C-alpha positions in Angstrom: 17.0 19.5 36.8 18.9 21.1 34.0 17.1 21.7 30.8 17.9 19.2 28.2 19.1 16.9 30.6 17.1 13.8 29.5 17.7 14.6 25.8 21.7 14.8 26.4 21.5 11.5 28.4 19.7 9.8 25.5 22.3 11.1 23.1 24.8 9.8 25.1 23.4 6.2 25.4 22.7 6.4 21.4 26.3 7.3 20.8 27.4 4.2 23.0 25.3 1.8 21.3 26.4 3.2 18.0 29.9 2.4 18.7 29.2 -1.4 18.2 26.2 -1.6 16.2 26.9 -1.1 12.4 24.7 -2.1 9.5 25.7 -3.9 6.2 24.0 -4.7 3.1 23.3 -8.3 4.1 21.9 -7.2 7.7 21.0 -3.4 7.7 20.7 -1.4 10.9 16.9 -0.8 11.9 17.1 2.6 13.3 13.9 3.9 15.2 13.2 7.6 15.8 10.4 8.3 18.2 8.9 12.0 18.5 6.1 12.8 20.8 3.6 12.3 18.2 5.0 10.0 15.5 7.7 7.2 14.8 10.1 6.7 12.0 11.9 3.5 11.2 14.6 3.0 8.4 17.0 0.4 7.3 20.5 1.7 6.8 23.5 0.0 5.1 26.1 1.9 7.1 29.1 0.6 4.8 27.4 2.7 1.9 25.8 5.3 4.0 22.7 4.6 2.3 18.7 4.1 3.5 17.6 1.0 2.1 13.9 1.3 3.1 11.9 3.5 5.4 8.6 3.7 7.0 6.7 6.0 9.6 3.2 6.3 10.7 2.7 9.4 8.3 2.7 6.7 5.2 -0.8 6.2 4.2 -0.1 2.4 4.3 0.7 2.4 8.1 -2.4 4.5 9.1 -4.7 1.6 10.4 -8.1 2.2 12.0 -6.4 2.4 15.5 -5.9 5.7 17.2 -3.3 4.2 19.7 0.4 5.3 19.3 1.6 1.9 20.0 -0.8 0.3 17.7 0.5 2.9 14.8 4.1 1.6 15.7 3.3 -1.9 15.3 1.8 -1.1 11.8 5.1 0.9 10.8 7.1 -2.0 11.9 4.9 -4.5 9.8 5.0 -2.3 6.8 8.5 -1.8 7.1 8.9 -5.7 7.0 7.1 -5.7 4.0 9.1 -3.2 2.2 12.3 -5.0 3.5 11.1 -8.2 2.0 10.6 -6.6 -1.3 14.0 -5.0 -1.1 15.5 -8.4 -0.3 16.3 -7.9 3.3 15.7 -10.6 5.7 17.5 -9.9 8.9 18.4 -6.5 10.7 20.3 -5.2 13.8 18.0 -3.2 16.0 18.9 0.4 17.1 16.4 2.0 19.6 18.2 5.3 19.1 19.1 5.4 23.1 15.4 4.7 24.1 14.2 2.0 26.3 13.0 -1.1 24.5 9.4 -0.4 25.7 6.1 0.8 24.6 6.4 2.1 20.9 10.0 1.0 20.3 9.1 -2.5 21.3 5.9 -2.6 19.3 7.6 -1.5 16.3 10.1 -4.3 16.7 7.2 -6.6 17.4 5.5 -5.8 14.3 8.7 -6.0 12.2 9.2 -9.6 13.7 5.6 -10.7 12.9 6.0 -9.3 9.4 8.7 -11.9 8.9 12.1 -9.7 9.6 14.5 -11.4 11.8 16.0 -8.9 14.3 
């Protein structure tokens, strides 16, 4: 297997999805970035190219008592939903960043839904 093939394929999937998904002020794009160690999420208004709300597992509010990465991702989702409510956002379009809707990405979405954000 050629070096970087998985990364190139993920970026290709991400570009393909981004052709159709755009965020607006009423319904921003919930963009998820997952590294090997951490997970980050933002609500982005693509019309103004502005981040409305952001959260990650590095935030002190998202650090729960759990050690598992999927549990931390769920906490990030609920933190993002709480911050979105404060910013006046009720719904969002989910952008998984070319990753499978599985594991930490799905857990973040579930936490956001449980926090009251409509995805």
